[in-house]
C-alpha positions as CSV (number, residue, x, y, z in Angstrom):
1,M,52.4,252.4,263.6
2,N,50.6,251.7,266.7
3,R,47.8,249.1,266.8
4,H,44.9,250.0,268.6
5,S,41.7,247.7,270.3
6,F,38.9,247.4,268.1
7,R,36.0,249.9,268.7
8,W,33.0,248.1,268.9
9,T,30.8,251.2,269.3
10,G,32.0,252.3,265.7
11,I,30.8,249.3,264.0
12,A,27.7,248.9,266.0
13,F,26.5,252.1,265.2
14,G,27.7,251.9,261.4
15,A,25.7,248.7,261.1
16,L,22.8,250.3,262.4
17,F,22.9,253.3,260.1
18,L,23.8,250.9,257.2
19,S,20.7,248.8,257.9
20,I,18.3,251.6,258.3
21,A,19.7,252.7,254.9
22,A,19.4,249.2,253.3
23,N,15.9,248.6,254.5
24,W,14.8,252.2,253.2
25,A,16.4,251.4,249.7
26,V,15.0,248.0,249.5
27,W,11.2,249.2,250.5
28,E,11.3,252.6,248.2
29,G,12.7,250.4,245.1
30,D,10.3,247.4,245.8
31,L,13.5,245.2,245.1
32,L,12.7,242.3,247.9
33,T,9.3,240.8,249.2
34,G,8.9,240.7,252.7
35,R,9.6,236.8,252.8
36,E,13.1,237.6,250.9
37,M,13.9,240.4,253.2
38,S,13.4,238.1,256.5
39,Y,15.9,235.4,254.5
40,V,18.5,237.9,253.7
41,I,18.4,239.8,257.4
42,S,18.6,236.2,259.1
43,G,21.8,235.4,256.5
44,I,23.6,238.3,257.4
45,L,23.0,237.8,261.5
46,I,24.2,234.4,260.6
47,V,27.5,235.8,259.2
48,L,27.9,238.1,262.0
49,G,27.4,235.8,264.7
50,L,29.9,233.4,262.8
51,L,32.3,236.3,262.7
52,G,31.7,237.2,266.5
53,V,32.8,233.5,267.3
54,I,35.8,233.7,265.1
55,A,36.9,236.8,267.1
56,T,36.4,235.4,270.5
57,F,38.6,232.7,269.8
58,R,41.3,234.9,267.8
59,R,44.4,235.5,269.7
60,P,45.3,239.1,270.4
61,A,49.0,239.9,268.9
62,P,51.7,239.9,271.2
63,Q,52.8,242.9,272.8
64,S,56.6,242.9,272.2
65,P,58.6,246.3,273.2
66,T,60.8,247.5,270.5
67,A,63.9,249.6,270.7
68,E,62.4,252.6,269.3
69,T,59.8,252.5,272.1
70,D,62.1,251.9,274.6
71,S,64.4,254.8,273.6
72,Q,60.9,257.1,273.5
73,V,60.2,256.4,277.1
74,G,63.6,256.5,278.2
75,T,64.0,253.3,279.8
76,A,66.1,251.6,277.3
77,S,67.2,248.1,278.2
78,T,70.9,247.0,278.2
79,T,72.4,243.8,279.5
80,E,75.6,244.3,281.2
81,E,78.0,241.1,281.1
82,I,79.7,240.3,284.3
83,P,83.2,239.1,283.8
84,E,83.6,235.3,284.9
85,E,86.4,236.2,287.6
86,E,83.8,238.1,289.5
87,V,81.1,235.6,289.3
88,T,83.3,232.9,290.8
89,S,84.3,234.8,293.7
């Protein structure tokens, strides 16, 4: 299984759509007042900011080639041992 890079555009548009849908549902259903809504939005932005800071300091996984990958590419890495007699001459 290949590891792909994170797609920021997908998460950004998903969050935008979710926020618009949630805003519509809250105002239609009269679930929160304007002041309560400001607290909720502020809390969500703080959590997203903390997740961004954590993602910034997280190290990416090392890309180690595997034997399967090498054989697919056709660059199988083999090490040949040289006998000691040939090395010392």
